[in-house]
Each structure stands twice: as structure tokens, then as C-alpha cells.
DRENLOMAR-579362 format. One record per residue (C-alpha): residue number from 1; residue in three letters; x, y, z. Coordinates in Angstrom, 2 decimals. Layout:
% residues N
(NUM "Ala" (X Y Z))
...
END
This chain:
% residues 309
(1 "Met" (-62.51 -79.02 -69.50))
(2 "Arg" (-63.18 -82.61 -68.53))
(3 "Phe" (-65.86 -83.66 -66.06))
(4 "Glu" (-66.36 -87.37 -66.66))
(5 "Leu" (-67.61 -90.37 -64.71))
(6 "Ile" (-66.29 -93.85 -65.50))
(7 "Ile" (-68.31 -96.76 -64.14))
(8 "Leu" (-66.00 -99.49 -62.81))
(9 "Gly" (-68.57 -101.78 -61.20))
(10 "Thr" (-72.36 -102.08 -61.35))
(11 "Ser" (-73.15 -105.27 -59.45))
(12 "Gly" (-74.72 -105.40 -56.00))
(13 "Ala" (-73.40 -107.77 -53.31))
(14 "Val" (-71.59 -110.20 -55.64))
(15 "Pro" (-70.10 -110.05 -59.15))
(16 "Ala" (-72.56 -111.36 -61.72))
(17 "Tyr" (-72.91 -111.55 -65.51))
(18 "Gly" (-69.58 -109.81 -66.06))
(19 "Arg" (-70.56 -107.01 -63.70))
(20 "His" (-68.03 -106.08 -61.00))
(21 "Cys" (-68.88 -104.75 -57.56))
(22 "Ser" (-69.37 -101.07 -56.85))
(23 "Ala" (-66.80 -98.47 -57.84))
(24 "Val" (-66.91 -95.26 -59.88))
(25 "Phe" (-64.15 -92.90 -60.96))
(26 "Leu" (-64.74 -89.16 -61.39))
(27 "Arg" (-62.26 -87.32 -63.60))
(28 "Ser" (-61.85 -83.57 -63.81))
(29 "Glu" (-59.14 -81.58 -65.51))
(30 "Thr" (-56.81 -81.56 -62.51))
(31 "Thr" (-58.37 -83.99 -60.02))
(32 "Asp" (-59.57 -87.60 -59.99))
(33 "Val" (-61.63 -89.21 -57.24))
(34 "Leu" (-62.35 -92.90 -56.66))
(35 "Ile" (-65.69 -93.57 -54.95))
(36 "Asp" (-66.13 -97.04 -53.48))
(37 "Cys" (-63.73 -99.84 -54.26))
(38 "Gly" (-65.41 -103.21 -54.67))
(39 "Glu" (-63.56 -106.43 -55.41))
(40 "Gly" (-61.57 -106.22 -58.64))
(41 "Thr" (-61.46 -102.44 -58.85))
(42 "Gln" (-57.77 -102.37 -59.75))
(43 "Phe" (-58.47 -104.67 -62.72))
(44 "Gln" (-61.26 -102.36 -63.85))
(45 "Leu" (-58.97 -99.35 -63.57))
(46 "Gln" (-56.53 -101.11 -65.86))
(47 "Ala" (-59.27 -102.09 -68.30))
(48 "Ala" (-60.44 -98.48 -68.45))
(49 "Gly" (-56.92 -97.16 -68.96))
(50 "Leu" (-57.03 -95.19 -65.72))
(51 "Gly" (-54.30 -94.47 -63.22))
(52 "Met" (-54.35 -93.32 -59.61))
(53 "Gly" (-51.74 -90.61 -60.05))
(54 "Lys" (-54.20 -87.72 -59.63))
(55 "Val" (-56.23 -89.44 -56.90))
(56 "Ser" (-55.55 -88.01 -53.46))
(57 "Thr" (-58.81 -89.19 -51.87))
(58 "Ile" (-60.93 -92.34 -51.94))
(59 "Leu" (-64.51 -91.96 -50.72))
(60 "Ile" (-66.17 -95.08 -49.32))
(61 "Ser" (-69.96 -95.00 -48.98))
(62 "His" (-70.25 -97.71 -46.30))
(63 "Leu" (-68.52 -100.80 -44.96))
(64 "His" (-70.28 -103.61 -46.72))
(65 "Gly" (-67.69 -105.74 -48.48))
(66 "Asp" (-68.92 -105.13 -52.01))
(67 "His" (-67.95 -101.48 -51.56))
(68 "Tyr" (-64.44 -101.80 -50.12))
(69 "Phe" (-63.01 -105.33 -50.57))
(70 "Gly" (-60.97 -104.07 -53.52))
(71 "Leu" (-58.87 -101.81 -51.31))
(72 "Pro" (-56.23 -104.31 -50.10))
(73 "Gly" (-55.14 -105.24 -53.59))
(74 "Leu" (-55.27 -101.69 -54.90))
(75 "Leu" (-53.33 -100.18 -52.00))
(76 "Ser" (-50.68 -102.91 -52.23))
(77 "Ser" (-50.30 -102.41 -55.98))
(78 "Leu" (-49.87 -98.66 -55.50))
(79 "Ala" (-47.03 -99.39 -53.06))
(80 "Leu" (-45.37 -101.86 -55.42))
(81 "Asn" (-45.70 -99.40 -58.30))
(82 "Gly" (-43.81 -96.73 -56.38))
(83 "Arg" (-46.49 -94.35 -55.19))
(84 "Arg" (-45.14 -91.68 -52.85))
(85 "Glu" (-47.98 -89.16 -52.84))
(86 "Pro" (-50.25 -89.13 -49.75))
(87 "Leu" (-53.60 -90.88 -49.98))
(88 "Arg" (-56.57 -90.46 -47.66))
(89 "Ile" (-59.61 -92.70 -47.38))
(90 "Ile" (-62.88 -91.38 -45.95))
(91 "Ser" (-65.58 -93.75 -44.68))
(92 "Pro" (-68.56 -93.47 -42.29))
(93 "Leu" (-67.24 -96.19 -39.95))
(94 "Pro" (-63.61 -96.92 -38.95))
(95 "Leu" (-61.88 -98.72 -41.80))
(96 "Arg" (-58.27 -99.00 -40.65))
(97 "Pro" (-58.98 -101.80 -38.11))
(98 "Arg" (-60.46 -103.90 -40.91))
(99 "Leu" (-57.35 -103.59 -43.07))
(100 "Glu" (-54.40 -103.26 -40.70))
(101 "Ala" (-54.11 -107.01 -40.06))
(102 "Leu" (-53.70 -107.57 -43.80))
(103 "Phe" (-50.99 -104.94 -44.13))
(104 "Glu" (-49.47 -104.95 -40.63))
(105 "Leu" (-49.52 -101.19 -41.13))
(106 "Asp" (-47.59 -100.30 -38.00))
(107 "Arg" (-44.77 -102.82 -38.51))
(108 "Phe" (-44.56 -102.39 -42.28))
(109 "Pro" (-46.01 -98.98 -43.20))
(110 "Met" (-46.86 -98.10 -46.78))
(111 "Pro" (-44.19 -96.16 -48.72))
(112 "Tyr" (-46.76 -93.38 -49.06))
(113 "Glu" (-48.70 -91.60 -46.33))
(114 "Leu" (-51.99 -93.46 -45.90))
(115 "Thr" (-54.61 -91.68 -43.80))
(116 "Phe" (-57.96 -93.10 -42.70))
(117 "Glu" (-60.66 -90.59 -41.81))
(118 "Thr" (-64.02 -91.50 -40.31))
(119 "Phe" (-67.01 -89.29 -40.92))
(120 "Ala" (-70.66 -90.33 -40.75))
(121 "Ala" (-72.91 -87.60 -42.08))
(122 "Glu" (-75.99 -86.84 -39.98))
(123 "Glu" (-76.93 -83.99 -42.32))
(124 "Pro" (-75.38 -82.57 -45.49))
(125 "Thr" (-71.90 -81.52 -44.37))
(126 "Arg" (-69.09 -79.91 -46.33))
(127 "Leu" (-65.86 -81.91 -46.23))
(128 "Pro" (-62.42 -80.53 -47.09))
(129 "Asp" (-62.14 -79.66 -50.78))
(130 "Ile" (-60.38 -82.04 -53.14))
(131 "Glu" (-58.42 -79.59 -55.28))
(132 "Glu" (-61.04 -77.69 -57.32))
(133 "Leu" (-63.90 -79.93 -56.18))
(134 "Glu" (-66.19 -79.06 -53.28))
(135 "Val" (-67.30 -82.22 -51.44))
(136 "Thr" (-70.44 -82.66 -49.38))
(137 "Ala" (-71.27 -85.84 -47.47))
(138 "Phe" (-74.91 -86.57 -46.70))
(139 "Pro" (-76.71 -89.44 -44.94))
(140 "Leu" (-78.33 -92.27 -46.86))
(141 "Arg" (-80.67 -94.84 -45.32))
(142 "His" (-79.22 -98.33 -45.43))
(143 "Arg" (-78.68 -101.13 -42.92))
(144 "Val" (-75.41 -99.59 -41.72))
(145 "Leu" (-74.16 -96.02 -41.57))
(146 "Thr" (-73.86 -94.87 -45.18))
(147 "Asn" (-72.70 -91.65 -46.77))
(148 "Gly" (-73.76 -90.23 -50.08))
(149 "Tyr" (-71.35 -87.78 -51.71))
(150 "Leu" (-71.95 -84.65 -53.76))
(151 "Leu" (-68.97 -83.31 -55.70))
(152 "Arg" (-69.22 -79.90 -57.33))
(153 "Glu" (-66.71 -77.79 -59.21))
(154 "Lys" (-65.77 -74.48 -57.67))
(155 "Gln" (-67.12 -71.43 -59.47))
(156 "Arg" (-64.66 -70.26 -62.10))
(157 "Pro" (-63.78 -66.58 -62.49))
(158 "Ala" (-65.39 -64.65 -65.33))
(159 "Asn" (-63.87 -64.69 -68.82))
(160 "Ile" (-62.34 -61.42 -69.95))
(161 "Ile" (-63.32 -60.23 -73.43))
(162 "Lys" (-60.11 -60.19 -75.48))
(163 "Asp" (-61.13 -57.22 -77.62))
(164 "Gln" (-61.55 -55.14 -74.47))
(165 "Ile" (-57.94 -55.75 -73.45))
(166 "Ala" (-56.69 -53.97 -76.55))
(167 "Ala" (-59.46 -51.37 -76.56))
(168 "His" (-58.59 -50.12 -73.08))
(169 "Asp" (-54.90 -51.02 -73.02))
(170 "Ile" (-55.39 -53.31 -70.02))
(171 "Pro" (-52.08 -54.59 -68.60))
(172 "Trp" (-51.80 -58.28 -67.83))
(173 "Thr" (-51.27 -57.45 -64.14))
(174 "Ala" (-54.87 -56.14 -63.95))
(175 "Ile" (-56.55 -59.10 -65.62))
(176 "Ala" (-56.87 -61.33 -62.54))
(177 "Ala" (-58.68 -58.62 -60.56))
(178 "Ile" (-61.05 -57.97 -63.46))
(179 "Lys" (-61.85 -61.67 -63.84))
(180 "Asn" (-62.68 -61.76 -60.14))
(181 "Gly" (-65.22 -58.94 -60.46))
(182 "Gly" (-63.21 -55.75 -60.42))
(183 "Asp" (-63.73 -52.70 -62.63))
(184 "Phe" (-60.86 -51.09 -64.55))
(185 "Ile" (-59.68 -47.48 -64.56))
(186 "Thr" (-57.90 -46.42 -67.74))
(187 "Ala" (-54.80 -44.24 -67.90))
(188 "Ser" (-57.08 -41.25 -68.57))
(189 "Gly" (-59.11 -41.98 -65.43))
(190 "Glu" (-62.20 -43.47 -67.10))
(191 "Leu" (-63.90 -46.25 -65.14))
(192 "Ile" (-64.86 -49.26 -67.25))
(193 "Pro" (-67.50 -51.40 -65.47))
(194 "Asn" (-66.71 -55.06 -65.05))
(195 "Gln" (-69.80 -56.18 -66.96))
(196 "Glu" (-68.43 -54.47 -70.08))
(197 "Leu" (-65.12 -56.30 -69.76))
(198 "Thr" (-66.17 -59.87 -68.98))
(199 "Leu" (-68.50 -62.71 -69.83))
(200 "Pro" (-69.84 -65.01 -67.09))
(201 "Ala" (-67.95 -68.26 -66.64))
(202 "Pro" (-69.86 -71.52 -67.16))
(203 "Gly" (-71.67 -72.74 -64.07))
(204 "Pro" (-70.03 -75.40 -61.89))
(205 "Arg" (-70.77 -79.00 -62.88))
(206 "Ser" (-71.81 -81.53 -60.26))
(207 "Phe" (-72.08 -85.25 -59.52))
(208 "Ala" (-73.95 -87.04 -56.72))
(209 "Tyr" (-73.35 -90.64 -55.63))
(210 "Cys" (-76.20 -92.42 -53.82))
(211 "Ser" (-75.48 -96.05 -53.03))
(212 "Asp" (-76.87 -97.94 -51.05))
(213 "Thr" (-80.18 -96.58 -49.79))
(214 "Val" (-83.89 -97.05 -49.53))
(215 "Tyr" (-86.03 -94.46 -51.26))
(216 "Phe" (-86.81 -91.38 -49.22))
(217 "Pro" (-88.21 -88.23 -50.85))
(218 "Glu" (-86.01 -85.82 -48.87))
(219 "Leu" (-82.98 -87.05 -50.82))
(220 "Ala" (-84.14 -85.10 -53.87))
(221 "Glu" (-83.70 -81.86 -51.92))
(222 "Val" (-80.11 -82.73 -51.02))
(223 "Val" (-79.09 -83.35 -54.66))
(224 "Gln" (-81.35 -80.70 -56.18))
(225 "Gly" (-80.16 -79.56 -59.61))
(226 "Val" (-77.27 -82.02 -59.84))
(227 "Asp" (-75.98 -82.59 -63.38))
(228 "Leu" (-75.14 -86.27 -62.99))
(229 "Leu" (-76.90 -88.48 -60.43))
(230 "Tyr" (-75.78 -92.02 -59.63))
(231 "His" (-78.49 -93.83 -57.67))
(232 "Glu" (-78.66 -97.48 -56.81))
(233 "Ala" (-81.46 -99.49 -58.42))
(234 "Thr" (-80.91 -102.94 -56.97))
(235 "Phe" (-84.41 -104.17 -57.86))
(236 "Leu" (-87.31 -103.56 -60.18))
(237 "His" (-90.39 -102.06 -58.58))
(238 "Asp" (-92.29 -105.33 -58.29))
(239 "Met" (-89.68 -106.14 -55.62))
(240 "Gln" (-90.19 -102.92 -53.66))
(241 "Glu" (-91.04 -104.72 -50.41))
(242 "Asp" (-87.84 -106.76 -50.60))
(243 "Ala" (-85.93 -103.60 -51.49))
(244 "Leu" (-87.20 -101.87 -48.38))
(245 "Lys" (-86.39 -104.83 -46.13))
(246 "Lys" (-82.84 -105.06 -47.50))
(247 "Gly" (-82.16 -101.34 -47.47))
(248 "His" (-82.27 -100.81 -51.22))
(249 "Ala" (-84.20 -98.99 -53.92))
(250 "Thr" (-85.90 -99.81 -57.20))
(251 "Ala" (-85.38 -98.38 -60.67))
(252 "Leu" (-88.67 -96.49 -60.42))
(253 "Gln" (-87.64 -94.99 -57.09))
(254 "Ala" (-84.23 -93.94 -58.43))
(255 "Ala" (-85.99 -92.22 -61.31))
(256 "Thr" (-88.37 -90.50 -58.90))
(257 "Val" (-85.42 -89.00 -57.02))
(258 "Ala" (-83.89 -87.82 -60.32))
(259 "Arg" (-87.17 -86.26 -61.46))
(260 "Asp" (-87.86 -84.52 -58.16))
(261 "Ala" (-84.27 -83.27 -57.99))
(262 "Ala" (-84.47 -81.88 -61.54))
(263 "Ala" (-81.25 -83.77 -62.24))
(264 "Gly" (-79.61 -83.61 -65.63))
(265 "Gln" (-79.07 -87.34 -66.04))
(266 "Leu" (-79.66 -90.50 -63.99))
(267 "Ile" (-77.19 -93.37 -63.90))
(268 "Met" (-78.38 -96.51 -62.14))
(269 "Gly" (-76.18 -99.23 -60.67))
(270 "His" (-75.78 -101.82 -57.90))
(271 "Phe" (-77.98 -104.35 -59.69))
(272 "Ser" (-79.07 -107.58 -58.03))
(273 "Ser" (-77.65 -110.81 -59.44))
(274 "Arg" (-81.24 -111.91 -60.12))
(275 "Tyr" (-81.17 -109.71 -63.28))
(276 "Pro" (-79.02 -110.93 -66.18))
(277 "Asp" (-80.52 -108.24 -68.41))
(278 "Leu" (-80.96 -104.58 -67.43))
(279 "Ser" (-83.29 -103.37 -70.16))
(280 "Ala" (-86.27 -103.57 -67.81))
(281 "His" (-84.52 -101.23 -65.37))
(282 "Glu" (-84.14 -98.63 -68.10))
(283 "Ala" (-87.72 -99.04 -69.30))
(284 "Glu" (-89.10 -98.72 -65.77))
(285 "Ala" (-87.01 -95.65 -64.95))
(286 "Arg" (-87.64 -93.86 -68.25))
(287 "Lys" (-91.38 -93.84 -67.65))
(288 "Val" (-90.65 -91.45 -64.77))
(289 "Phe" (-87.40 -89.79 -65.87))
(290 "Pro" (-86.56 -90.17 -69.58))
(291 "Asn" (-82.83 -89.45 -69.29))
(292 "Ser" (-82.16 -92.63 -67.28))
(293 "His" (-79.45 -95.20 -67.97))
(294 "Ala" (-78.78 -98.61 -66.50))
(295 "Ala" (-75.00 -98.35 -66.36))
(296 "Arg" (-72.71 -101.09 -67.64))
(297 "Asp" (-69.16 -101.64 -66.47))
(298 "Leu" (-66.65 -99.29 -68.13))
(299 "Trp" (-69.32 -96.96 -69.53))
(300 "Arg" (-68.40 -93.28 -69.48))
(301 "Phe" (-70.64 -90.28 -68.88))
(302 "Glu" (-69.45 -86.73 -69.43))
(303 "Val" (-71.01 -83.40 -68.47))
(304 "Ala" (-70.21 -80.63 -70.94))
(305 "Phe" (-70.28 -76.91 -70.22))
(306 "Ala" (-72.71 -76.27 -73.05))
(307 "Gly" (-75.46 -78.32 -71.43))
(308 "Arg" (-76.22 -81.36 -69.42))
(309 "Gly" (-75.75 -84.91 -70.61))
END
């Protein structure tokens, strides 16, 4: 069962050195989610061979242009390509007023239902599920209201042991109840405990998106135990004072959050245009959290059931 993150843009503020502005794409078996939509996102979707057919929701972290300027082109292309399925966009500040002049949305509405929702998290707050994904918004600390997002699979039912079906002549109509924790009573009246009939399902996989933000230690508690953590690392740590002034974090700080959260893997992005090479970001982060990666555009990261990574 797929649980994969595709990096569409890794540059902060402006495109640089072939790096596009912020956007990531989370794929699961039945649901896809686009998070942030910097300039050129629709080109990156094409380059990655991705479509928007399973995307019902776009999550925007905050309303700085490098995180949403790709929306006008993408939304227009979806209309021209015949989309009819509803699409909602969630952001911490009102986004519709910034786009409606471009689209004249009231005079010429999109051929699909386009809904803008505004939610600024003041504490970790559960949002409506996106299919089989549970979504939590949480506050980050940037120069404007900014949401982080935690997406977690729903717990799957237990797996029934096939040999037990034949051994106890279990009808198919009873299987769903057993997988959801029920015992089984045979035709002779014998009660077979659920634990003898099933194996636990794999634990839910999870992804957290943290961009843009200064370092604050409480963030590790919010994303505790996450399998895949995306955290901005705009600067190296020798620029920590500038990072703080501009509302950003360093590679070392991103790694500190990952370590303290006991994350499975750290993916860094939102790199300043002052850095043509990102090897120093990886070296700095890996001193604190070895499983750290300075993401490149179009890289893919998958979380398997058998283990993290």
C-alpha cells in the first residue's frame, strides 16, 4: 500500500539553481494531497508524472507568494482539462480575495466546485478527514499566520488468518465483524477468541509538513513519532540570527526537531538562494539526526509498512 511523498519544490522565496518554490505531493493508495503550491507547481506535477485526479484538497501553509503563486495556473489548467470533481483549498488566512480578480470567480465560475476554507491553528486541531487520512493543523511560528499539517492514515482493521476461516467454517458474512475485533461462535456453540483468529494490522503511517517556521522545541511534541518529517532548513546554523529575524530555521534546528520527535526520517527543504550546493545542510543535520536528507526537486520518499524509511 503506497504512502509516498514527492518533492515538487525545494527553494525558499525565489527559484534558484533549478530548484522550484515550495510544493509537496503526498500519495496514498486511494488519496493524494497537494501541500503548498509555489510558482511552477503544475510544471513539476507534469515532470513527476502526477495528476490531480485523486486530489480533493490542497493545503496551503501560509500566504507568502512562494507557497501559493502556482495556484492560478494550476486551477486554470484543471478547468481547461475538464475537471468536474470538487476541490477545496485550506489556508490560515483568506485566499479567495487574492485570486478572485484573476479568475473573476463570480462572473465566470470554474466548471468544478472550488471552495476556499480559512483556518488558522492556535493549537493542534483535527480537520475533516481526507478519505482515509486524518489531518491535523498546528501553529508554526513565522512572520504571518502559518499552519503546519500532520497527515496520518486511519488504523486498519486486523488481518484475519486464512487457515482459521477453513478450520472453523467461518462464513464470509462474519469476517468484517471479526476483523473489527469480534469473536466468533461456531455452529457447535464454541467461542473462538478474536486473538486466535486475527493478526494485528500494520500501524498507521504519518507525515508532517513544517514550513516556514523558526525553531521552537515544543514542535517536537506535536509531531512526536512521525514517520516522515518535512522541516524547512532555509539556512545553515552559522546564520541562525538571520534565520530567527526572518522567521526561519537552520539545518541543525530541523534535525533537532526530528531527533526530539523520534521521527523516522527528516526531509529538509525551503533552501535560501545563497546556497548553490546542499551538501553542507545534510552534513550539519546528520551530526544531530543521521537519517536527514536535503531534498532535491522530484525526489521521492516512501514509508513502508515493514519499517520506517
